[in-house]
C-alpha positions in Angstrom: 12.6 -10.5 -40.7 10.9 -13.4 -42.3 7.8 -12.7 -44.4 6.4 -16.1 -45.4 3.0 -17.0 -44.2 2.8 -20.7 -45.3 4.7 -23.4 -43.4 4.8 -27.2 -43.7 7.1 -28.4 -40.9 8.2 -31.3 -43.0 11.7 -31.3 -41.7 13.3 -30.1 -44.9 14.6 -27.0 -43.2 16.5 -26.8 -40.0 14.5 -26.4 -36.8 14.6 -23.1 -35.1 14.8 -24.9 -31.7 15.9 -28.4 -31.1 16.0 -30.1 -27.6 17.5 -33.5 -27.5 17.3 -35.8 -24.4 17.3 -32.8 -22.0 17.8 -33.5 -18.3 17.9 -30.7 -15.7 18.0 -30.3 -11.9 18.6 -27.5 -9.5 21.5 -27.2 -7.0 20.9 -29.1 -3.8 18.0 -30.9 -5.4 18.1 -34.7 -5.2 15.8 -35.3 -8.2 15.7 -34.3 -11.9 12.9 -31.8 -12.8 13.3 -32.6 -16.5 13.9 -36.1 -17.6 14.7 -36.7 -21.2 12.8 -33.9 -22.9 12.8 -33.9 -26.7 11.3 -31.1 -28.9 11.7 -29.8 -32.4 10.2 -26.4 -33.4 10.3 -25.1 -37.0 10.0 -21.6 -38.4 6.3 -20.5 -38.4 5.2 -23.3 -36.1 3.2 -22.7 -32.9 3.8 -25.3 -30.2 1.6 -25.3 -27.0 3.0 -26.9 -23.8 0.5 -27.6 -21.0 1.0 -29.3 -17.6 0.1 -29.0 -13.9 1.6 -26.2 -11.9 4.9 -27.4 -10.6 5.3 -29.9 -13.5 8.5 -28.1 -14.8 7.3 -25.7 -17.5 9.2 -22.8 -16.1 12.3 -25.0 -15.6 12.1 -26.0 -19.3 11.9 -22.3 -20.3 15.0 -21.6 -18.1 16.9 -24.6 -19.6 16.3 -23.7 -23.2 17.4 -20.1 -22.7 20.5 -20.9 -20.7 19.5 -19.1 -17.5 18.9 -22.4 -15.7 22.6 -23.0 -15.7 24.0 -19.5 -15.7 21.7 -17.8 -13.2 20.3 -20.7 -11.2 23.4 -22.9 -11.2 21.5 -26.0 -12.3 22.9 -29.1 -13.9 22.0 -29.8 -17.5 22.5 -32.9 -19.6 21.5 -33.4 -23.2 21.5 -30.7 -26.0 19.7 -27.5 -26.8 20.3 -26.1 -30.3 19.2 -22.7 -31.5 19.2 -22.5 -35.3 21.3 -25.7 -35.4 24.0 -24.3 -33.0 24.6 -25.7 -29.5 23.4 -23.3 -26.8 26.6 -23.5 -24.8 28.7 -22.4 -27.8 26.7 -19.2 -28.5 27.6 -15.8 -27.0 24.9 -14.2 -24.9 24.1 -11.5 -27.5 23.5 -14.2 -30.2 21.2 -16.2 -27.8 19.1 -13.0 -27.1 18.8 -12.5 -30.8 17.8 -16.1 -31.4 15.2 -16.6 -28.6 13.1 -14.0 -26.9 10.8 -14.6 -23.9 7.7 -12.7 -23.0 7.4 -13.2 -19.2 4.4 -13.8 -17.1 4.7 -10.3 -15.8 5.0 -8.1 -19.0 6.0 -5.0 -17.0 9.5 -6.5 -16.5 10.3 -5.8 -20.1 10.1 -2.0 -20.1 12.4 0.8 -19.0 10.8 4.0 -20.2 7.3 5.1 -19.2 5.9 5.8 -22.7 5.3 2.9 -25.0 6.6 4.4 -28.2 9.7 5.8 -26.7 10.6 2.5 -25.0 10.2 0.5 -28.3 11.9 3.1 -30.5 14.9 3.5 -28.2 15.3 -0.3 -28.2 15.1 -0.5 -32.0 17.7 2.3 -32.5 20.0 0.7 -30.0 19.8 -2.6 -31.9 20.1 -1.3 -35.4 21.1 2.3 -35.4 19.0 5.3 -36.1 17.9 4.8 -39.7 17.3 1.0 -39.8 16.0 1.1 -36.2 13.2 3.5 -37.2 12.2 1.2 -40.1 12.1 -1.9 -37.9 10.2 0.0 -35.3 7.6 1.1 -37.9 7.2 -2.4 -39.3 6.8 -4.2 -36.0 4.3 -1.7 -34.6 2.3 -1.7 -37.8 2.2 -5.5 -37.9 0.9 -5.7 -34.3 -1.5 -2.8 -34.9 -0.3 -0.8 -31.8 0.3 2.5 -33.5 -2.6 4.0 -31.4 -0.8 2.9 -28.2 2.6 4.5 -28.8 1.8 7.8 -27.0 0.4 6.1 -23.9 2.1 5.2 -20.7 2.4 1.5 -19.8 0.2 1.7 -16.7 -2.6 3.1 -18.9 -2.8 -0.1 -21.0 -5.2 -3.0 -20.5 -3.7 -6.4 -19.9 -4.1 -7.5 -23.5 -2.7 -4.3 -24.9 0.3 -4.7 -22.6 1.0 -8.3 -23.8 0.8 -7.1 -27.4 3.4 -4.4 -26.7 5.6 -6.9 -24.9 5.4 -9.2 -28.0 6.3 -6.2 -30.2 9.4 -5.5 -28.1 10.5 -9.1 -28.3 10.0 -9.1 -32.1 12.3 -6.0 -32.4 15.2 -8.4 -31.9 14.1 -10.5 -34.9 14.4 -13.8 -33.0 14.0 -17.2 -34.5 12.1 -18.4 -31.5 9.4 -16.4 -29.5 8.5 -17.9 -26.1 5.3 -16.8 -24.4 5.2 -17.7 -20.7 1.6 -17.8 -19.5 0.5 -15.1 -21.9 -3.2 -15.3 -20.8 -2.4 -14.7 -17.1 -4.6 -12.0 -15.5 -6.3 -11.3 -18.9 -10.0 -10.6 -19.3 -11.8 -12.0 -22.3 -11.0 -9.0 -24.5 -7.3 -9.3 -23.6 -7.2 -12.9 -24.7 -8.3 -11.8 -28.2 -5.3 -9.3 -28.2 -2.9 -12.1 -27.4 -4.3 -14.4 -30.1 -3.9 -11.7 -32.7 -0.2 -11.2 -31.6 0.4 -14.9 -32.0 -1.0 -14.8 -35.5 1.4 -11.9 -36.3 4.4 -13.7 -34.9 3.6 -16.8 -37.0 3.1 -14.7 -40.1 6.6 -13.3 -39.6 8.0 -16.8 -39.7 8.8 -17.1 -36.0 8.7 -20.4 -34.1 6.3 -19.7 -31.2 6.5 -21.8 -28.0 3.6 -21.2 -25.6 3.4 -22.3 -21.9 -0.2 -21.9 -20.8 -2.7 -23.2 -18.2 -5.8 -21.6 -19.9 -5.0 -23.7 -23.0 -8.6 -24.1 -24.3 -8.5 -20.6 -25.8 -5.3 -21.4 -27.8 -5.9 -25.0 -29.0 -7.0 -23.8 -32.5 -3.7 -21.9 -32.9 -1.4 -24.8 -32.1 0.3 -26.9 -34.8 1.7 -29.2 -32.1 0.5 -29.8 -28.5 2.6 -31.3 -25.7 1.8 -32.3 -22.1 4.7 -32.0 -19.7 4.3 -34.8 -17.2 6.8 -36.5 -15.0 9.6 -34.4 -16.4 9.1 -35.4 -20.1 7.1 -33.9 -23.0 4.4 -36.1 -24.4 2.9 -35.1 -27.8 -0.8 -35.1 -28.1 -2.1 -35.5 -31.7 -5.1 -33.3 -32.7 -7.2 -36.3 -33.6 -6.7 -37.7 -30.1 -7.4 -34.4 -28.5 -10.7 -34.1 -30.4 -11.7 -37.6 -29.4 -11.0 -36.8 -25.7 -13.0 -33.6 -25.9 -16.0 -35.6 -27.3 -15.6 -38.3 -24.7 -15.6 -35.9 -21.7 -18.5 -33.7 -22.9 -21.4 -36.0 -22.0 -19.9 -36.9 -18.6 -19.0 -33.4 -17.6 -18.3 -32.5 -14.0 -20.0 -30.7 -11.2 -19.1 -27.4 -9.6 -18.4 -27.5 -5.9 -21.4 -27.2 -3.6 -21.8 -27.1 0.1 -19.7 -25.5 2.8 -17.7 -26.6 5.8 -19.4 -24.0 8.0 -23.0 -22.8 8.4 -24.1 -19.8 6.4 -25.6 -17.1 8.5 -27.4 -13.9 7.9 -24.8 -12.1 10.1 -23.0 -9.5 7.9 -19.2 -9.5 8.4 -18.6 -6.7 5.9 -20.7 -3.6 4.9 -19.6 -1.1 2.3 -22.1 1.8 1.8 -22.0 4.5 -0.9 -18.2 4.1 -1.4 -16.4 6.5 -3.7 -12.6 6.3 -4.4 -10.1 7.8 -6.8 -6.3 7.9 -6.6 -6.0 11.6 -7.5 -8.3 14.5 -7.6 -7.5 15.1 -11.2 -8.4 11.6 -12.1 -11.8 10.0 -12.7 -13.5 7.9 -9.9 -12.4 4.3 -9.8 -15.3 3.4 -7.5 -18.5 5.4 -7.4 -21.5 5.0 -5.0 -20.6 1.3 -4.5 -22.4 -0.8 -1.9 -21.7 -4.4 -0.9 -22.8 -6.7 2.0 -21.0 -10.0 2.8 -22.5 -12.4 5.2 -20.6 -15.0 7.2 -19.9 -18.3 5.4 -20.7 -17.0 2.0 -18.7 -16.5 -1.2 -19.0 -13.3 -3.2 -17.4 -13.0 -6.6 -16.6 -9.7 -8.2 -16.3 -10.1 -12.0 -14.9 -7.3 -14.3 -12.5 -6.5 -17.0 -8.9 -5.5 -16.6 -8.7 -2.0 -15.1 -12.3 -2.1 -13.8 -11.2 -1.5 -10.2 -11.4 -5.0 -8.7 -8.1 -4.9 -6.9 -8.8 -1.3 -5.7 -12.1 -2.5 -4.2 -10.4 -5.3 -2.2 -7.8 -2.8 -1.0 -10.5 -0.4 0.2 -12.4 -3.2 1.9 -9.2 -4.5 3.6 -8.2 -1.0 4.8 -5.1 -0.6 2.7 -6.9 2.3 1.0 -9.3 4.8 2.6 -12.5 5.7 0.7 -12.9 9.4 -0.3 -16.6 9.1 0.5 -18.9 6.6 2.1 -17.9 4.0 4.7 -16.6 0.4 5.1 -17.5 -1.5 8.2 -15.7 -4.7 9.0 -17.2 -6.8 11.8 -14.4 -9.4 11.5 -10.8 -9.7 10.5 -10.0 -9.2 6.8 -7.0 -10.8 5.0 -6.0 -9.5 1.6 -4.3 -12.0 -0.8 -2.9 -9.9 -3.7 -3.0 -10.6 -7.4 0.8 -10.6 -7.5 0.9 -13.6 -5.2 4.6 -13.3 -4.3 4.0 -10.0 -2.6 2.1 -12.0 0.1 5.3 -13.7 1.4 8.0 -12.3 3.6 9.9 -15.4 4.9 12.7 -17.6 3.5 10.8 -20.9 3.8 7.3 -22.3 3.6 7.5 -23.4 7.3 8.5 -19.9 8.5 5.6 -18.4 6.7 3.3 -20.4 8.9 5.4 -19.9 12.1 5.6 -16.1 11.7 1.9 -15.5 11.0 0.8 -17.9 13.8 3.2 -16.1 16.2 1.9 -12.7 15.2 -1.6 -13.9 16.1 -0.4 -15.3 19.4 -1.3 -18.8 18.3 0.6 -21.9 19.2 2.1 -24.8 17.3 -1.4 -26.1 16.6 -1.8 -23.2 14.2 1.3 -24.2 12.3 0.2 -27.8 12.1 -3.3 -26.7 11.0 -1.7 -24.6 8.2 0.4 -27.5 7.0 -2.7 -29.7 7.0 -4.5 -27.1 4.9 -1.6 -27.0 2.5 -1.7 -30.7 1.9 -5.5 -30.5 1.6 -5.1 -28.0 -1.1 -2.9 -30.4 -3.1 0.6 -28.9 -2.4 3.2 -31.3 -1.1 6.3 -29.2 -1.1 9.4 -29.3 1.0 8.7 -27.1 4.0 12.2 -25.7 3.9 11.7 -24.5 0.3 11.5 -20.8 -0.3 7.9 -19.7 -1.2 9.5 -17.6 -4.0 10.7 -20.8 -5.7 7.2 -22.3 -5.9 5.3 -22.2 -9.1 2.6 -19.6 -9.3 -0.2 -22.1 -8.7 1.6 -23.6 -5.7 2.2 -20.1 -4.3 -1.5 -19.2 -4.6 -2.5 -22.3 -2.6 0.2 -21.6 0.0 -1.2 -18.1 0.5 -4.7 -19.5 1.1 -3.4 -22.0 3.6 -1.4 -19.4 5.5 -4.3 -17.0 5.6 -6.8 -19.7 6.7 -4.5 -21.2 9.3 -4.3 -17.9 11.2 -8.0 -17.2 10.9 -9.4 -17.7 14.4 -12.9 -16.3 14.7 -14.9 -14.7 11.8 -12.5 -13.8 9.0 -13.1 -12.5 5.4 -10.5 -13.7 2.9 -10.1 -11.3 0.0 -8.7 -13.3 -2.8 -7.6 -11.3 -5.8 -7.6 -13.5 -8.9 -6.8 -16.7 -7.0 -7.4 -19.0 -10.0 -4.5 -17.4 -11.9 -1.7 -19.7 -12.8 -3.7 -22.9 -12.2 -4.8 -25.6 -14.7 -8.5 -26.1 -15.2 -8.4 -29.2 -13.0 -6.4 -27.3 -10.3 -9.0 -24.5 -10.4 -11.8 -26.9 -9.8 -9.9 -28.5 -7.0 -9.2 -25.2 -5.4 -12.8 -24.1 -5.6 -13.9 -27.4 -4.1 -11.4 -27.1 -1.3 -12.5 -23.5 -0.5 -16.1 -24.6 -0.4 -15.3 -27.5 2.0 -13.2 -25.2 4.2 -16.3 -23.1 4.5 -14.9 -19.7 5.1 -16.1 -16.3 4.0 -14.6 -15.2 0.7 -14.6 -12.3 -1.6 -13.0 -13.4 -4.9 -12.2 -11.3 -8.0 -12.0 -12.7 -11.5 -11.6 -11.1 -14.9 -12.9 -13.9 -17.1 -16.3 -15.5 -17.4 -15.0 -19.1 -17.6 -14.1 -19.0 -13.9 -17.7 -18.3 -12.8 -18.9 -21.9 -13.3 -16.5 -22.9 -10.5 -18.4 -20.9 -8.0 -22.0 -21.6 -9.0 -23.3 -21.1 -5.4 -21.7 -17.7 -5.0 -23.3 -14.3 -5.3 -21.8 -12.7 -8.4 -21.5 -9.0 -9.1 -20.1 -7.3 -12.2 -17.9 -4.3 -11.5 -18.2 -1.7 -14.4 -18.2 2.1 -14.3 -17.1 2.0 -10.7 -20.3 0.3 -9.4 -21.6 -3.2 -8.7 -24.5 -4.9 -10.5 -25.6 -8.4 -9.3 -25.6 -11.0 -12.1 -28.0 -14.0 -12.3 -28.1 -16.8 -14.8 -24.5 -16.1 -16.0 -23.6 -17.4 -19.5 -20.0 -18.1 -20.5 -17.5 -20.8 -21.2 -17.6 -23.8 -18.9 -14.2 -24.8 -17.4 -15.7 -28.0 -15.9 -15.4 -29.9 -19.2 -11.8 -28.6 -19.5 -11.1 -30.0 -16.0 -12.2 -33.4 -17.2 -10.0 -33.0 -20.3 -7.0 -32.3 -17.9 -7.8 -35.6 -16.2 -7.9 -37.4 -19.5 -4.6 -35.9 -20.5 -3.0 -36.9 -17.2 -2.6 -33.3 -16.0 -3.3 -33.6 -12.3 -2.1 -31.9 -9.2 1.7 -32.0 -9.1 3.0 -32.6 -5.6 6.7 -32.1 -6.2 8.9 -29.1 -5.7 9.8 -27.0 -8.6 8.3 -24.9 -11.2 
């Protein structure tokens, strides 16, 4: 592995990754998703790519790793070089050793249940027993995860899990490390874990390519910053970025206010003295928890990873039964899960609307209403497109549109981390749209920066299994970041693709 910690990026050494005039499109797609992308990434350099959901970030990742052609059957023009060698001339094993991707869902990387056993078995398989143990020790020490090696993956926080995923990728000693939305689902403490992992990867001489919507927390790490817009990468110089940040700060923005429906004092949801745990041998996840939600209001449940937010929504919706206490629903409840693709069951966007409307004995008007909601939320996709092919942000907004379309009469929408996978501007637009739709919402979030988007909501912190109402909430303000997105030309992408 490389051990240098000082890098100049002067071009005197070969780039770890070079992309030259790259064009890419999917089968049966009439248009190119990528249009003349150019990128050079040198050892020890950190590059940050930002862009609207659906702008092509995931497609670019697929193209530079080869899976866009081999797995998805896409058409590629231009060149991708890893360590100076053309991608198409490299055997699969060489590509895996040259470029490693840490996915949005880090659980996909692991086979064994225990952290240390999974990492050690991978290292031994790659290098043999003696060298494998040395590589394993070096990587785990560098990332400071020795204390996690005896734990099971499901016991880790989101940030710890990302650090372990980065460790597994580094076992391969790649030239390029790609992080796909590394801050997704993470609370504020987890973000710090990821930032530390990026520092370690850079210190080992890796070229690090990051695709991220929550880019404000990573700007200080990036040597180069790019906006993916209209299929091409546009470099943003740090001086210009600082100038834009100064220019948007005085103007600011305003959180959404108002509602499309009248707020009433009529409770639609009552939870009283709720206790819940998954197993008698385990500690309580929820303990003596009470919550009341009135019609036309928004309630936000804020808490760290593992605090029990998803469990609470599942108990409210009836997926889980409380061990003690009671939950009374005086309306219909629709649960939209954190892993958004679990919400969908059909092969096309149109069929998602048709099936849910038919299940509620609603006619064609319901389908038309749902498609109107989808456009209103800023998603202009082909209705024959599979929901599983949409970007994460598009899929979130599709789920909200489907749930809202079939909501006749009082309904509580339980939205588990709905702002995940969206740019700051798209988060603001989603919050504004929800406020205008005027439904009744219970929303979970794991980071303070989201709270400014729902300033009129009642906010509770979930900690120790119980809820405490918060007032006068401090924290980072994403509204200026939304204005920065506008200045950078990162708006809502209406095309199909990811």
